[in-house]
N, C-alpha and C positions, 0 to 999 in steps of 0.2 A: 595718685589715683591712676590706675591702669588705663591704657587707651581703649577706646570702644572696639576697635578691630586691630588685631596684631597678626600679621602673616609671617610665619617663620619657616624659611628654607622650603618653600612649597615647590613640589616637582610633579609635573603632569606629562605623560608621554602617550603617543599614539603608535599602534602597531600597524604598519602598512606593508604593501608588497615590496616596496623599495627599501624597507628597513624601519628602525625605530626612530620616531620623530620626538625629540625632547622639546616640546612646545613651551613648557615652563620649567626652567632649570635652576631651581634653588633660589627663589626670590624672597626677600624679607622687607617688610615695611609696616608702618602703623598709620591708623587714622584716629584722630581724637574726636570726641563728641562735638558735633556741630562744625567740624572742619571739612573743607573741600580739598581733596587730593586728586591730582591728575596723573594718569598713566599715558605716556606719549610714545609714539613710535610708528614706523611704517607698517603697512599691511604685512602680516606674517610674522610680526615680532613677538606674538604671544599675548597681546593685551586682552583680547576677548576670551581666550582660553583661561587666562588667569582669573577673570571675573566669574566665568562659569564654574571654575574649580572651587571658588569660595562658596558658591551655592550648591556644590556637588551636583551639577547638571551636565557633567561630562558623560557622553554616551559610551557605555562599556558593553561589547566591543564597539570601536577599536581603541577607545581611550581609557586611561585609568590614572588616578592620582596615586603616585607611588611613594610619596614622602612629604614630610613637613607637618606643620600645625596651622590651623586657622582658628585663632581665639577671638570669639565675639562675645562681648560682655562677660568675659571670664570663662566661657564654655568653649571647648574644642569642638568645632563643628564636624570634624572628621570622625569623631567618636560617637556622634549621636545616631540614633536609629533613623531609618527613612521616615517614619511617622513623625518623629520630633523635627526633622528637617522640613517636612511639609508645613509644619506649624510656623516655623521661622520664616520661610519664603513667603513674601507677601505681607506678613504681619510685622516682623521686626526688620526685615531687609526687603526693600522694594527694588524692582529692576525695570529700567527703561531700555528696551531692546533696540537693536540697530535699525531695523526696518519694520515700522508699525503695520504695514500692509500684510506682512507674513507673520507677525506676532499676534495680531488680533484675529479672533476666530471669525471667518467670513459668514458663518451661518447663524451667529448669535448677534442680537442687537447690542448696541453700545451700552445701553442700560443694564442688560443682563451680565455683560462682562465686568461691570463695576460692582453690581449688587452681589454677584456670586462670591467675590472676594470678601465683602462685608459679612455675608451670611456664613461663610466658611470659617473665617478667623475671629469674628466678633459675636457670632450667634445672633445677628440682627434679624428681625422678622422682615417680611417683604416691604411693608409700609415704611419702616424706619430706614431700610436700605435704599429705597427709592428716594426718600427725602435727602439722605446723605449724598446720593449720586447726583442729584440736582445741585446741591451745594458744591460738590467737587468740580462739576463742569463750569459753574459760575466762577469758582476760584481760579481755574486755569484759563479763563477768558473766552469761553464758548458762549455765544449769544443764543437765546431761545433754548435753554438746556432741556426743558421737558420734551420738546419736539425731537431734539437730537438723541435723546435716550431711546426713542423708538426706531431710530435709523440703524443701518448696517454700515460696516467700515467702508464699503465701496462707494457709499453715498457722501462721504466726507473728503475734503481735500487732504493733501499730505500733511500740511501744518496742523489741521484739526485732528487728524489721527494721532499725530505725535503728542498733542495736548491731551488727548484721551489716555495715551500711555502714561503720561505724567500723572493724570488723575488716578489711574489704577494703582500706580506705584505709591501714591500718597494716601490712598483710601483708608488704610488702617493706622495712620500716624506712625510710620516706621522710624527706627533710630538711624537707619542708614539707607541711602539710595545709591544703586550702581547704575550709571547711565553709560551705555555702550554706544559710542558714536551717535549721540542723540539727534544730530542734525544732518545725518547722511541723506542725500538726495533732495534736500530742501534748498531753495534759493537763499541768497545771503540775507535778505530782509527777514524772511521767516526764521532763519537760523538765529539771528540776533534776538528776535522776539521769544523764541523757545528758551534760549539760554538765559535771557533776562528774567523770564518767568520762573525758571528753575532756581535761579539765584535768589530771587525775592522770596519765593515760597519756602525754600530750605532755611533761609535766614530767619524768616518769620516763625517757622515751626521748630527751629533748633535741630534740624536734621543734618547729619553728616552726609557727605556725598563723595563718591568716586566717579570722576569723569574720565572716560576712555576715549582718546582722540588721536588723530594724526595732525590736527590743526593747532599749531603753536599759538595762533591768535586767541584761541579759546583759553589756553593756559594763562596767558598774560592777564586777562581780566577776571577770570572766575576761580582760579585755584590759589590756595595759599602755599602748597608744596607740590613738587613735581617729581615723578619717577620716569626716567627715560629708559625704554626697553629696546633691546636689540638681540635677536636670535635667542629669545627665551630668558634673557637675563636683564637685570637692572644694571645699566652701565653708568648712570649718573643720577644722583638724587640730591634735592635741596629745596630751598625756598624758590618761589617763582622769580623773585628778584635776582637771586644768585644764578639761576639757570639762564636767565636772559642776559644779564650784564657781565657775568663771570663764568661762562661755560668752560669746563675743564676736560671734556671728552671730545675727540674729533667728530664723533657722530652727532653730538648735540650742536657743535659748531656748524656742521654741514646742514643739519635741519634748519637752523636759524638763517643761514645764508640762502636757503632755497625758498624762503617766504618773501613775497613781494613787499617792498617798502614804499610807503607813500612819501617818505622824506628823501628819497633818492630821485635823480633825474629820470624822466620818462623813458629815455633811451637806454638806461642802465639795464644790462642783461642779468637775468636770473642765474644763479650759480647752483644748479641741481646737484643732488647727491649722486656721484658717479657710481656706475656699476649697478648690480642687482642684489637683493637680499640673498643670503646664503641658502644652500640646500641643507636643511636641518638633519638630513640622514647622512650627511658626509662631513660633519664637523670633526675637527681634530682637537688636540689638546691646547691649541693656541687661541689667540684672540680672534673671534669670529669676524670682526670688522676689518682686520688687517688687509684683505685684498682690495678694499676700497679706500684705504687710509694713506694719506701722504706723509704721515708721521711714523709709519710702521718701520721697525728695525728688526734685526734677527731675533732678538729676545721675544718679540711678540708672537713668533711662531713656535716657541718652545713651551710656553705655559700661559695659562689664562690669568690675566691680572685680577687681583682681588679688589673689591670695592673698599676703598680706603678714604680716610678723612683728608680733604684738601682745603678745608675752611670751616668756619663755625656752622655746624649742621649741614655741611656740604660734602658729598661723597662722590668719588669718580673711580672707575675701574680702567685705568690706563697707566702704562709704564712711563709715558711721556707727557703726563698732565702738566708738568711745569713748562715744557716746550710749547704745548698748546696755548697756555696762558700768555707766554712771551710773544708768540706769533699773533695772537689776538690783539694784544696791546700795541704791538708794532703796526698792525693794519689800521688800528684806530688813529694812531698818531699820523700815519701817512694820509688818511682820509681827511683829518683835520687841517 
């Protein structure tokens, strides 16, 4: 049975005054029905652009999708008309955007923003849509839903607005939800509530999910598989267990080391990723991570390493993945 979503060699670029930015540079991955897949990386790695490219929401100009295929339930979304894409957005693929205060319409009530989706995609009349809106708000844990339907986004807290975004995304029982940094600007307690809510709802409804995040803690608990992105490319991919316990790319190792650990002494220093993300207008033919990589050798500047198998279902794009594994194991032995 084919996967629900299959992304093949997707490429998206932006034309800027400084040059061409290859924001998504030939990435490929799949999402099975009911599965949760995470896209992880620093700001500027191409995570959000990749998600918007799936839904064909890249503004042109300055951006454009220049290559690849996005197969959803057997249909190539890149070949559909704009009218057909509007039917898929919201109905078959829901989106939880990064910042709900800017994603929700400030001049429409919460109720109208939910019922509009139901009327547009399911042909529901106003009474049916209102009833469903109340059910959705109850489902996402908002108390007194009938009163909340009459309120505007600015009258809700950040956590409640994000719950509304989840309700809108789930309104039409989609097959896939894309959550782009769904817990940005929320405190850690509310973050946990939102993530647990999304996990329970998607499992109950059998909905597949793509979680886009820079937070590796989110990955550990909520994703079955992980794609690590850097400079528009996937540099490592595998199960969450493999990514956490057997990372094979220096960037993944660096991301894991930069996360605070509760099992370490309180005086232990964080080990941040050194340097800054690259200027995507000035990339050469070598590995984009090499200026920040302590494993870099001359070969890393000559060509871009391919994403190759390093274990069962585990891929890494690094010429020195074996050395990365050896250094990781040595560090563990020393710590023990």
